[in-house]
Biopython code that builds the backbone (N, CA, C, O; Angstrom):
import numpy as np
from Bio.PDB.StructureBuilder import StructureBuilder

atoms = [
    (1, "MET", "N", (25.688, 15.845, -23.667)),
    (1, "MET", "CA", (24.523, 15.050, -23.988)),
    (1, "MET", "C", (24.167, 14.132, -22.821)),
    (1, "MET", "O", (22.993, 13.972, -22.486)),
    (2, "ARG", "N", (25.179, 13.535, -22.206)),
    (2, "ARG", "CA", (24.951, 12.626, -21.084)),
    (2, "ARG", "C", (24.251, 13.369, -19.938)),
    (2, "ARG", "O", (23.367, 12.814, -19.285)),
    (3, "THR", "N", (24.646, 14.621, -19.699)),
    (3, "THR", "CA", (24.047, 15.429, -18.639)),
    (3, "THR", "C", (22.581, 15.712, -18.927)),
    (3, "THR", "O", (21.755, 15.680, -18.015)),
    (4, "ILE", "N", (22.253, 15.983, -20.159)),
    (4, "ILE", "CA", (20.863, 16.264, -20.540)),
    (4, "ILE", "C", (19.999, 15.026, -20.333)),
    (4, "ILE", "O", (18.898, 15.110, -19.789)),
    (5, "VAL", "N", (20.505, 13.879, -20.770)),
    (5, "VAL", "CA", (19.759, 12.623, -20.613)),
    (5, "VAL", "C", (19.581, 12.306, -19.128)),
    (5, "VAL", "O", (18.491, 11.915, -18.710)),
    (6, "ALA", "N", (20.620, 12.467, -18.342)),
    (6, "ALA", "CA", (20.529, 12.202, -16.900)),
    (6, "ALA", "C", (19.531, 13.139, -16.246)),
    (6, "ALA", "O", (18.759, 12.717, -15.385)),
    (7, "GLY", "N", (19.536, 14.411, -16.644)),
    (7, "GLY", "CA", (18.588, 15.376, -16.086)),
    (7, "GLY", "C", (17.161, 15.039, -16.455)),
    (7, "GLY", "O", (16.264, 15.139, -15.618)),
    (8, "ALA", "N", (16.935, 14.639, -17.700)),
    (8, "ALA", "CA", (15.588, 14.264, -18.144)),
    (8, "ALA", "C", (15.108, 13.033, -17.398)),
    (8, "ALA", "O", (13.944, 12.960, -17.005)),
    (9, "LEU", "N", (15.988, 12.068, -17.200)),
    (9, "LEU", "CA", (15.641, 10.864, -16.460)),
    (9, "LEU", "C", (15.288, 11.199, -15.015)),
    (9, "LEU", "O", (14.322, 10.661, -14.473)),
    (10, "ALA", "N", (16.051, 12.071, -14.394)),
    (10, "ALA", "CA", (15.772, 12.470, -13.007)),
    (10, "ALA", "C", (14.418, 13.147, -12.899)),
    (10, "ALA", "O", (13.658, 12.869, -11.972)),
    (11, "LEU", "N", (14.110, 14.026, -13.830)),
    (11, "LEU", "CA", (12.797, 14.695, -13.813)),
    (11, "LEU", "C", (11.667, 13.700, -14.024)),
    (11, "LEU", "O", (10.625, 13.805, -13.378)),
    (12, "ALA", "N", (11.856, 12.746, -14.908)),
    (12, "ALA", "CA", (10.831, 11.725, -15.152)),
    (12, "ALA", "C", (10.589, 10.896, -13.898)),
    (12, "ALA", "O", (9.445, 10.606, -13.549)),
    (13, "LEU", "N", (11.664, 10.518, -13.226)),
    (13, "LEU", "CA", (11.528, 9.735, -11.996)),
    (13, "LEU", "C", (10.833, 10.526, -10.900)),
    (13, "LEU", "O", (10.040, 9.965, -10.145)),
    (14, "LEU", "N", (11.114, 11.808, -10.801)),
    (14, "LEU", "CA", (10.427, 12.649, -9.822)),
    (14, "LEU", "C", (8.940, 12.710, -10.117)),
    (14, "LEU", "O", (8.124, 12.681, -9.196)),
    (15, "GLY", "N", (8.582, 12.792, -11.373)),
    (15, "GLY", "CA", (7.167, 12.811, -11.757)),
    (15, "GLY", "C", (6.463, 11.528, -11.371)),
    (15, "GLY", "O", (5.335, 11.562, -10.880)),
    (16, "VAL", "N", (7.114, 10.397, -11.587)),
    (16, "VAL", "CA", (6.534, 9.110, -11.219)),
    (16, "VAL", "C", (6.395, 9.011, -9.714)),
    (16, "VAL", "O", (5.372, 8.536, -9.221)),
    (17, "ALA", "N", (7.391, 9.443, -8.980)),
    (17, "ALA", "CA", (7.347, 9.369, -7.522)),
    (17, "ALA", "C", (6.229, 10.229, -6.967)),
    (17, "ALA", "O", (5.523, 9.799, -6.055)),
    (18, "SER", "N", (6.048, 11.436, -7.492)),
    (18, "SER", "CA", (5.006, 12.296, -6.955)),
    (18, "SER", "C", (3.624, 11.813, -7.364)),
    (18, "SER", "O", (2.663, 12.003, -6.620)),
    (19, "ALA", "N", (3.506, 11.191, -8.539)),
    (19, "ALA", "CA", (2.213, 10.660, -8.961)),
    (19, "ALA", "C", (1.823, 9.471, -8.096)),
    (19, "ALA", "O", (0.638, 9.222, -7.872)),
    (20, "ALA", "N", (2.820, 8.735, -7.609)),
    (20, "ALA", "CA", (2.547, 7.559, -6.803)),
    (20, "ALA", "C", (2.297, 7.901, -5.335)),
    (20, "ALA", "O", (1.797, 7.055, -4.594)),
    (21, "ALA", "N", (2.625, 9.095, -4.903)),
    (21, "ALA", "CA", (2.451, 9.482, -3.509)),
    (21, "ALA", "C", (0.973, 9.578, -3.176)),
    (21, "ALA", "O", (0.196, 10.190, -3.909)),
    (22, "ALA", "N", (0.602, 8.979, -2.083)),
    (22, "ALA", "CA", (-0.800, 8.997, -1.654)),
    (22, "ALA", "C", (-1.195, 10.393, -1.186)),
    (22, "ALA", "O", (-0.429, 11.080, -0.510)),
    (23, "ARG", "N", (-2.401, 10.793, -1.559)),
    (23, "ARG", "CA", (-2.910, 12.089, -1.101)),
    (23, "ARG", "C", (-3.273, 11.995, 0.368)),
    (23, "ARG", "O", (-3.548, 10.911, 0.883)),
    (24, "SER", "N", (-3.272, 13.122, 1.027)),
    (24, "SER", "CA", (-3.572, 13.161, 2.457)),
    (24, "SER", "C", (-5.040, 12.817, 2.697)),
    (24, "SER", "O", (-5.880, 12.918, 1.803)),
    (25, "GLY", "N", (-5.316, 12.412, 3.918)),
    (25, "GLY", "CA", (-6.694, 12.122, 4.294)),
    (25, "GLY", "C", (-7.587, 13.332, 4.168)),
    (25, "GLY", "O", (-8.741, 13.221, 3.756)),
    (26, "GLU", "N", (-7.058, 14.489, 4.522)),
    (26, "GLU", "CA", (-7.837, 15.723, 4.418)),
    (26, "GLU", "C", (-8.204, 16.016, 2.961)),
    (26, "GLU", "O", (-9.329, 16.416, 2.661)),
    (27, "GLU", "N", (-7.248, 15.812, 2.072)),
    (27, "GLU", "CA", (-7.514, 16.060, 0.648)),
    (27, "GLU", "C", (-8.533, 15.068, 0.098)),
    (27, "GLU", "O", (-9.457, 15.463, -0.614)),
    (28, "VAL", "N", (-8.376, 13.795, 0.416)),
    (28, "VAL", "CA", (-9.315, 12.780, -0.070)),
    (28, "VAL", "C", (-10.701, 13.034, 0.507)),
    (28, "VAL", "O", (-11.701, 12.918, -0.201)),
    (29, "TYR", "N", (-10.762, 13.378, 1.786)),
    (29, "TYR", "CA", (-12.056, 13.694, 2.386)),
    (29, "TYR", "C", (-12.716, 14.848, 1.623)),
    (29, "TYR", "O", (-13.894, 14.770, 1.272)),
    (30, "GLY", "N", (-11.970, 15.893, 1.375)),
    (30, "GLY", "CA", (-12.522, 17.076, 0.717)),
    (30, "GLY", "C", (-12.966, 16.839, -0.705)),
    (30, "GLY", "O", (-13.931, 17.451, -1.162)),
    (31, "THR", "N", (-12.273, 15.952, -1.422)),
    (31, "THR", "CA", (-12.603, 15.731, -2.830)),
    (31, "THR", "C", (-13.554, 14.574, -3.072)),
    (31, "THR", "O", (-14.167, 14.493, -4.136)),
    (32, "THR", "N", (-13.688, 13.681, -2.108)),
    (32, "THR", "CA", (-14.532, 12.495, -2.318)),
    (32, "THR", "C", (-15.525, 12.283, -1.169)),
    (32, "THR", "O", (-16.736, 12.272, -1.390)),
    (33, "CYS", "N", (-15.030, 12.119, 0.021)),
    (33, "CYS", "CA", (-15.846, 11.687, 1.157)),
    (33, "CYS", "C", (-16.873, 12.722, 1.613)),
    (33, "CYS", "O", (-17.976, 12.373, 2.034)),
    (34, "ALA", "N", (-16.499, 13.990, 1.525)),
    (34, "ALA", "CA", (-17.378, 15.053, 2.022)),
    (34, "ALA", "C", (-18.717, 15.090, 1.305)),
    (34, "ALA", "O", (-19.696, 15.595, 1.853)),
    (35, "ALA", "N", (-18.774, 14.567, 0.099)),
    (35, "ALA", "CA", (-20.033, 14.573, -0.647)),
    (35, "ALA", "C", (-21.156, 13.937, 0.172)),
    (35, "ALA", "O", (-22.308, 14.362, 0.076)),
    (36, "CYS", "N", (-20.838, 12.943, 0.960)),
    (36, "CYS", "CA", (-21.847, 12.290, 1.800)),
    (36, "CYS", "C", (-21.626, 12.543, 3.289)),
    (36, "CYS", "O", (-22.580, 12.761, 4.036)),
    (37, "HIS", "N", (-20.358, 12.512, 3.716)),
    (37, "HIS", "CA", (-20.073, 12.601, 5.146)),
    (37, "HIS", "C", (-20.205, 14.010, 5.725)),
    (37, "HIS", "O", (-20.251, 14.157, 6.946)),
    (38, "ALA", "N", (-20.266, 15.021, 4.913)),
    (38, "ALA", "CA", (-20.450, 16.382, 5.434)),
    (38, "ALA", "C", (-21.877, 16.592, 5.928)),
    (38, "ALA", "O", (-22.101, 17.328, 6.889)),
    (39, "THR", "N", (-22.840, 15.951, 5.275)),
    (39, "THR", "CA", (-24.257, 16.172, 5.624)),
    (39, "THR", "C", (-24.990, 14.920, 6.065)),
    (39, "THR", "O", (-26.129, 15.015, 6.525)),
    (40, "GLY", "N", (-24.373, 13.741, 5.941)),
    (40, "GLY", "CA", (-25.021, 12.511, 6.373)),
    (40, "GLY", "C", (-25.897, 11.866, 5.318)),
    (40, "GLY", "O", (-26.845, 11.155, 5.650)),
    (41, "VAL", "N", (-25.595, 12.102, 4.059)),
    (41, "VAL", "CA", (-26.366, 11.517, 2.958)),
    (41, "VAL", "C", (-26.459, 10.000, 3.124)),
    (41, "VAL", "O", (-25.458, 9.341, 3.404)),
    (42, "ALA", "N", (-27.645, 9.455, 2.953)),
    (42, "ALA", "CA", (-27.904, 8.006, 3.000)),
    (42, "ALA", "C", (-27.411, 7.360, 4.287)),
    (42, "ALA", "O", (-27.018, 6.193, 4.285)),
    (43, "GLY", "N", (-27.428, 8.104, 5.378)),
    (43, "GLY", "CA", (-27.032, 7.562, 6.677)),
    (43, "GLY", "C", (-25.544, 7.579, 6.945)),
    (43, "GLY", "O", (-25.088, 6.984, 7.921)),
    (44, "ALA", "N", (-24.773, 8.248, 6.099)),
    (44, "ALA", "CA", (-23.324, 8.337, 6.329)),
    (44, "ALA", "C", (-23.065, 9.081, 7.631)),
    (44, "ALA", "O", (-23.690, 10.109, 7.891)),
    (45, "PRO", "N", (-22.147, 8.574, 8.454)),
    (45, "PRO", "CA", (-21.820, 9.304, 9.683)),
    (45, "PRO", "C", (-21.193, 10.646, 9.327)),
    (45, "PRO", "O", (-20.258, 10.718, 8.529)),
    (46, "ARG", "N", (-21.718, 11.700, 9.927)),
    (46, "ARG", "CA", (-21.243, 13.051, 9.603)),
    (46, "ARG", "C", (-19.872, 13.317, 10.198)),
    (46, "ARG", "O", (-19.566, 12.927, 11.325)),
    (47, "TYR", "N", (-19.060, 13.995, 9.402)),
    (47, "TYR", "CA", (-17.708, 14.342, 9.807)),
    (47, "TYR", "C", (-17.746, 15.150, 11.115)),
    (47, "TYR", "O", (-18.451, 16.153, 11.225)),
    (48, "GLY", "N", (-16.975, 14.688, 12.091)),
    (48, "GLY", "CA", (-16.860, 15.396, 13.363)),
    (48, "GLY", "C", (-17.985, 15.150, 14.344)),
    (48, "GLY", "O", (-17.945, 15.681, 15.453)),
    (49, "ASN", "N", (-18.994, 14.361, 13.981)),
    (49, "ASN", "CA", (-20.137, 14.108, 14.850)),
    (49, "ASN", "C", (-19.880, 12.817, 15.640)),
    (49, "ASN", "O", (-20.024, 11.717, 15.107)),
    (50, "LYS", "N", (-19.506, 12.962, 16.895)),
    (50, "LYS", "CA", (-19.137, 11.810, 17.723)),
    (50, "LYS", "C", (-20.265, 10.801, 17.876)),
    (50, "LYS", "O", (-20.015, 9.596, 17.897)),
    (51, "ALA", "N", (-21.490, 11.269, 17.983)),
    (51, "ALA", "CA", (-22.621, 10.349, 18.135)),
    (51, "ALA", "C", (-22.787, 9.475, 16.888)),
    (51, "ALA", "O", (-23.051, 8.278, 16.994)),
    (52, "ASP", "N", (-22.633, 10.076, 15.722)),
    (52, "ASP", "CA", (-22.751, 9.315, 14.469)),
    (52, "ASP", "C", (-21.677, 8.233, 14.359)),
    (52, "ASP", "O", (-21.920, 7.164, 13.800)),
    (53, "TRP", "N", (-20.508, 8.514, 14.886)),
    (53, "TRP", "CA", (-19.375, 7.614, 14.731)),
    (53, "TRP", "C", (-19.194, 6.634, 15.894)),
    (53, "TRP", "O", (-18.405, 5.696, 15.775)),
    (54, "ALA", "N", (-19.894, 6.822, 17.004)),
    (54, "ALA", "CA", (-19.646, 6.046, 18.227)),
    (54, "ALA", "C", (-19.627, 4.531, 17.993)),
    (54, "ALA", "O", (-18.669, 3.861, 18.377)),
    (55, "ALA", "N", (-20.663, 3.993, 17.374)),
    (55, "ALA", "CA", (-20.725, 2.545, 17.152)),
    (55, "ALA", "C", (-19.638, 2.088, 16.183)),
    (55, "ALA", "O", (-19.086, 0.997, 16.328)),
    (56, "ARG", "N", (-19.338, 2.914, 15.209)),
    (56, "ARG", "CA", (-18.328, 2.546, 14.214)),
    (56, "ARG", "C", (-16.926, 2.559, 14.813)),
    (56, "ARG", "O", (-16.108, 1.700, 14.487)),
    (57, "VAL", "N", (-16.645, 3.508, 15.670)),
    (57, "VAL", "CA", (-15.335, 3.591, 16.315)),
    (57, "VAL", "C", (-15.057, 2.317, 17.107)),
    (57, "VAL", "O", (-13.918, 1.855, 17.167)),
    (58, "LYS", "N", (-16.092, 1.754, 17.711)),
    (58, "LYS", "CA", (-15.931, 0.514, 18.487)),
    (58, "LYS", "C", (-15.491, -0.660, 17.617)),
    (58, "LYS", "O", (-14.900, -1.614, 18.123)),
    (59, "LEU", "N", (-15.772, -0.602, 16.315)),
    (59, "LEU", "CA", (-15.369, -1.677, 15.400)),
    (59, "LEU", "C", (-13.862, -1.706, 15.183)),
    (59, "LEU", "O", (-13.288, -2.747, 14.862)),
    (60, "GLY", "N", (-13.235, -0.562, 15.361)),
    (60, "GLY", "CA", (-11.795, -0.464, 15.180)),
    (60, "GLY", "C", (-11.407, 0.081, 13.819)),
    (60, "GLY", "O", (-12.141, -0.028, 12.837)),
    (61, "LYS", "N", (-10.234, 0.667, 13.802)),
    (61, "LYS", "CA", (-9.728, 1.329, 12.601)),
    (61, "LYS", "C", (-9.598, 0.374, 11.422)),
    (61, "LYS", "O", (-9.955, 0.735, 10.300)),
    (62, "ASP", "N", (-9.095, -0.834, 11.649)),
    (62, "ASP", "CA", (-8.891, -1.777, 10.552)),
    (62, "ASP", "C", (-10.216, -2.167, 9.898)),
    (62, "ASP", "O", (-10.304, -2.252, 8.673)),
    (63, "ALA", "N", (-11.238, -2.402, 10.704)),
    (63, "ALA", "CA", (-12.547, -2.758, 10.150)),
    (63, "ALA", "C", (-13.147, -1.603, 9.354)),
    (63, "ALA", "O", (-13.752, -1.817, 8.303)),
    (64, "LEU", "N", (-12.980, -0.384, 9.851)),
    (64, "LEU", "CA", (-13.504, 0.782, 9.134)),
    (64, "LEU", "C", (-12.760, 1.001, 7.825)),
    (64, "LEU", "O", (-13.362, 1.339, 6.807)),
    (65, "ARG", "N", (-11.471, 0.809, 7.860)),
    (65, "ARG", "CA", (-10.686, 0.940, 6.634)),
    (65, "ARG", "C", (-11.135, -0.095, 5.594)),
    (65, "ARG", "O", (-11.299, 0.227, 4.417)),
    (66, "ALA", "N", (-11.331, -1.336, 6.042)),
    (66, "ALA", "CA", (-11.758, -2.404, 5.129)),
    (66, "ALA", "C", (-13.129, -2.090, 4.529)),
    (66, "ALA", "O", (-13.349, -2.300, 3.336)),
    (67, "SER", "N", (-14.044, -1.592, 5.350)),
    (67, "SER", "CA", (-15.373, -1.230, 4.856)),
    (67, "SER", "C", (-15.300, -0.109, 3.829)),
    (67, "SER", "O", (-16.020, -0.123, 2.831)),
    (68, "ALA", "N", (-14.439, 0.848, 4.074)),
    (68, "ALA", "CA", (-14.300, 1.976, 3.144)),
    (68, "ALA", "C", (-13.699, 1.519, 1.817)),
    (68, "ALA", "O", (-14.077, 2.018, 0.758)),
    (69, "ILE", "N", (-12.782, 0.587, 1.873)),
    (69, "ILE", "CA", (-12.152, 0.087, 0.653)),
    (69, "ILE", "C", (-13.116, -0.795, -0.129)),
    (69, "ILE", "O", (-13.216, -0.672, -1.350)),
    (70, "LYS", "N", (-13.826, -1.683, 0.561)),
    (70, "LYS", "CA", (-14.712, -2.649, -0.104)),
    (70, "LYS", "C", (-16.125, -2.122, -0.324)),
    (70, "LYS", "O", (-16.857, -2.620, -1.179)),
    (71, "GLY", "N", (-16.498, -1.114, 0.453)),
    (71, "GLY", "CA", (-17.867, -0.606, 0.407)),
    (71, "GLY", "C", (-18.726, -1.295, 1.448)),
    (71, "GLY", "O", (-18.458, -2.428, 1.848)),
    (72, "LYS", "N", (-19.763, -0.596, 1.881)),
    (72, "LYS", "CA", (-20.663, -1.175, 2.880)),
    (72, "LYS", "C", (-21.962, -0.394, 2.868)),
    (72, "LYS", "O", (-21.953, 0.837, 2.873)),
    (73, "GLY", "N", (-23.073, -1.104, 2.852)),
    (73, "GLY", "CA", (-24.371, -0.445, 2.834)),
    (73, "GLY", "C", (-24.497, 0.446, 1.606)),
    (73, "GLY", "O", (-24.256, 0.001, 0.484)),
    (74, "ALA", "N", (-24.870, 1.689, 1.814)),
    (74, "ALA", "CA", (-25.050, 2.628, 0.699)),
    (74, "ALA", "C", (-23.724, 3.168, 0.173)),
    (74, "ALA", "O", (-23.686, 3.784, -0.893)),
    (75, "MET", "N", (-22.626, 2.942, 0.917)),
    (75, "MET", "CA", (-21.334, 3.465, 0.476)),
    (75, "MET", "C", (-20.681, 2.499, -0.508)),
    (75, "MET", "O", (-20.429, 1.343, -0.169)),
    (76, "PRO", "N", (-20.409, 2.966, -1.718)),
    (76, "PRO", "CA", (-19.722, 2.110, -2.686)),
    (76, "PRO", "C", (-18.250, 1.955, -2.327)),
    (76, "PRO", "O", (-17.726, 2.734, -1.531)),
    (77, "PRO", "N", (-17.577, 0.965, -2.900)),
    (77, "PRO", "CA", (-16.139, 0.819, -2.662)),
    (77, "PRO", "C", (-15.398, 2.125, -2.953)),
    (77, "PRO", "O", (-15.665, 2.815, -3.937)),
    (78, "ARG", "N", (-14.467, 2.431, -2.065)),
    (78, "ARG", "CA", (-13.621, 3.621, -2.193)),
    (78, "ARG", "C", (-14.451, 4.899, -2.330)),
    (78, "ARG", "O", (-14.047, 5.851, -2.997)),
    (79, "GLY", "N", (-15.607, 4.898, -1.692)),
    (79, "GLY", "CA", (-16.464, 6.081, -1.699)),
    (79, "GLY", "C", (-16.946, 6.460, -3.086)),
    (79, "GLY", "O", (-17.341, 7.602, -3.323)),
    (80, "GLY", "N", (-16.913, 5.507, -3.996)),
    (80, "GLY", "CA", (-17.342, 5.770, -5.364)),
    (80, "GLY", "C", (-16.255, 6.322, -6.262)),
    (80, "GLY", "O", (-16.509, 6.626, -7.427)),
    (81, "ASN", "N", (-15.048, 6.457, -5.736)),
    (81, "ASN", "CA", (-13.933, 6.988, -6.513)),
    (81, "ASN", "C", (-12.912, 5.874, -6.711)),
    (81, "ASN", "O", (-12.002, 5.704, -5.900)),
    (82, "ASP", "N", (-13.069, 5.116, -7.798)),
    (82, "ASP", "CA", (-12.194, 3.964, -8.014)),
    (82, "ASP", "C", (-10.753, 4.340, -8.331)),
    (82, "ASP", "O", (-9.899, 3.463, -8.461)),
    (83, "LYS", "N", (-10.472, 5.639, -8.456)),
    (83, "LYS", "CA", (-9.096, 6.084, -8.697)),
    (83, "LYS", "C", (-8.300, 6.204, -7.397)),
    (83, "LYS", "O", (-7.082, 6.372, -7.433)),
    (84, "LEU", "N", (-8.978, 6.119, -6.253)),
    (84, "LEU", "CA", (-8.279, 6.213, -4.970)),
    (84, "LEU", "C", (-7.513, 4.928, -4.699)),
    (84, "LEU", "O", (-8.023, 3.830, -4.918)),
    (85, "SER", "N", (-6.294, 5.074, -4.224)),
    (85, "SER", "CA", (-5.525, 3.903, -3.808)),
    (85, "SER", "C", (-6.020, 3.464, -2.426)),
    (85, "SER", "O", (-6.700, 4.217, -1.729)),
    (86, "GLU", "N", (-5.672, 2.251, -2.049)),
    (86, "GLU", "CA", (-6.037, 1.788, -0.707)),
    (86, "GLU", "C", (-5.408, 2.692, 0.347)),
    (86, "GLU", "O", (-6.030, 2.976, 1.371)),
    (87, "SER", "N", (-4.205, 3.137, 0.109)),
    (87, "SER", "CA", (-3.523, 4.020, 1.043)),
    (87, "SER", "C", (-4.288, 5.333, 1.208)),
    (87, "SER", "O", (-4.414, 5.839, 2.322)),
    (88, "GLU", "N", (-4.790, 5.877, 0.123)),
    (88, "GLU", "CA", (-5.553, 7.120, 0.193)),
    (88, "GLU", "C", (-6.862, 6.925, 0.946)),
    (88, "GLU", "O", (-7.276, 7.802, 1.704)),
    (89, "VAL", "N", (-7.512, 5.792, 0.746)),
    (89, "VAL", "CA", (-8.750, 5.508, 1.481)),
    (89, "VAL", "C", (-8.440, 5.378, 2.966)),
    (89, "VAL", "O", (-9.176, 5.909, 3.797)),
    (90, "ARG", "N", (-7.375, 4.687, 3.308)),
    (90, "ARG", "CA", (-6.971, 4.562, 4.721)),
    (90, "ARG", "C", (-6.684, 5.941, 5.307)),
    (90, "ARG", "O", (-7.078, 6.227, 6.437)),
    (91, "ASN", "N", (-6.005, 6.792, 4.553)),
    (91, "ASN", "CA", (-5.712, 8.145, 5.032)),
    (91, "ASN", "C", (-7.004, 8.910, 5.313)),
    (91, "ASN", "O", (-7.097, 9.629, 6.309)),
    (92, "ALA", "N", (-7.993, 8.759, 4.445)),
    (92, "ALA", "CA", (-9.270, 9.459, 4.629)),
    (92, "ALA", "C", (-9.998, 8.950, 5.866)),
    (92, "ALA", "O", (-10.551, 9.741, 6.631)),
    (93, "VAL", "N", (-10.002, 7.639, 6.067)),
    (93, "VAL", "CA", (-10.648, 7.064, 7.268)),
    (93, "VAL", "C", (-9.950, 7.591, 8.510)),
    (93, "VAL", "O", (-10.610, 8.004, 9.463)),
    (94, "ASP", "N", (-8.639, 7.581, 8.510)),
    (94, "ASP", "CA", (-7.884, 8.076, 9.667)),
    (94, "ASP", "C", (-8.199, 9.544, 9.928)),
    (94, "ASP", "O", (-8.338, 9.954, 11.080)),
    (95, "HIS", "N", (-8.310, 10.328, 8.875)),
    (95, "HIS", "CA", (-8.644, 11.753, 9.003)),
    (95, "HIS", "C", (-10.015, 11.918, 9.654)),
    (95, "HIS", "O", (-10.179, 12.742, 10.554)),
    (96, "MET", "N", (-10.982, 11.151, 9.211)),
    (96, "MET", "CA", (-12.333, 11.279, 9.783)),
    (96, "MET", "C", (-12.379, 10.797, 11.233)),
    (96, "MET", "O", (-13.091, 11.369, 12.059)),
    (97, "LEU", "N", (-11.621, 9.750, 11.538)),
    (97, "LEU", "CA", (-11.582, 9.268, 12.915)),
    (97, "LEU", "C", (-10.942, 10.278, 13.868)),
    (97, "LEU", "O", (-11.385, 10.428, 15.007)),
    (98, "LYS", "N", (-9.913, 10.960, 13.407)),
    (98, "LYS", "CA", (-9.279, 11.977, 14.248)),
    (98, "LYS", "C", (-10.259, 13.066, 14.660)),
    (98, "LYS", "O", (-10.132, 13.650, 15.736)),
    (99, "ALA", "N", (-11.220, 13.331, 13.813)),
    (99, "ALA", "CA", (-12.188, 14.398, 14.088)),
    (99, "ALA", "C", (-13.196, 14.021, 15.170)),
    (99, "ALA", "O", (-13.910, 14.885, 15.680)),
    (100, "VAL", "N", (-13.258, 12.734, 15.523)),
    (100, "VAL", "CA", (-14.229, 12.303, 16.533)),
    (100, "VAL", "C", (-13.573, 11.718, 17.771)),
    (100, "VAL", "O", (-14.247, 11.110, 18.603)),
    (101, "ARG", "N", (-12.289, 11.892, 17.898)),
    (101, "ARG", "CA", (-11.591, 11.364, 19.088)),
    (101, "ARG", "C", (-11.299, 12.464, 20.061)),
    (101, "ARG", "O", (-10.719, 12.217, 21.118)),
]
sb = StructureBuilder()
sb.init_structure("model")
sb.init_model(0)
sb.init_chain("A")
sb.init_seg("    ")
for serial, (resi, resn, name, xyz) in enumerate(atoms, 1):
    if name == "N":
        sb.init_residue(resn, " ", resi, " ")
    sb.init_atom(name, np.array(xyz, "f"), 0.0, 1.0, " ", f" {name:<3s}", serial, name[0])
structure = sb.get_structure()
């Protein structure tokens, strides 16, 4: 009985750990950010377009991350997906920045 309880507890803890793990920037971009950043909806800088991102890159990664978390202009906080953690939003910003460096 002790072994069964220990095994169930271990599986439960694994489930909590994986649920808490932040999704990759690529995944968050694909499921949330691409809705606007793939085509430039409402002036969003297009993914991979260096000209669109040039002025924003000069602001620095921390400022861009803060804007993505809090929202700015037409972009709502967390890209409109309030289920995203701050870590996931940071991952998405980093993913988009890598595409223009």
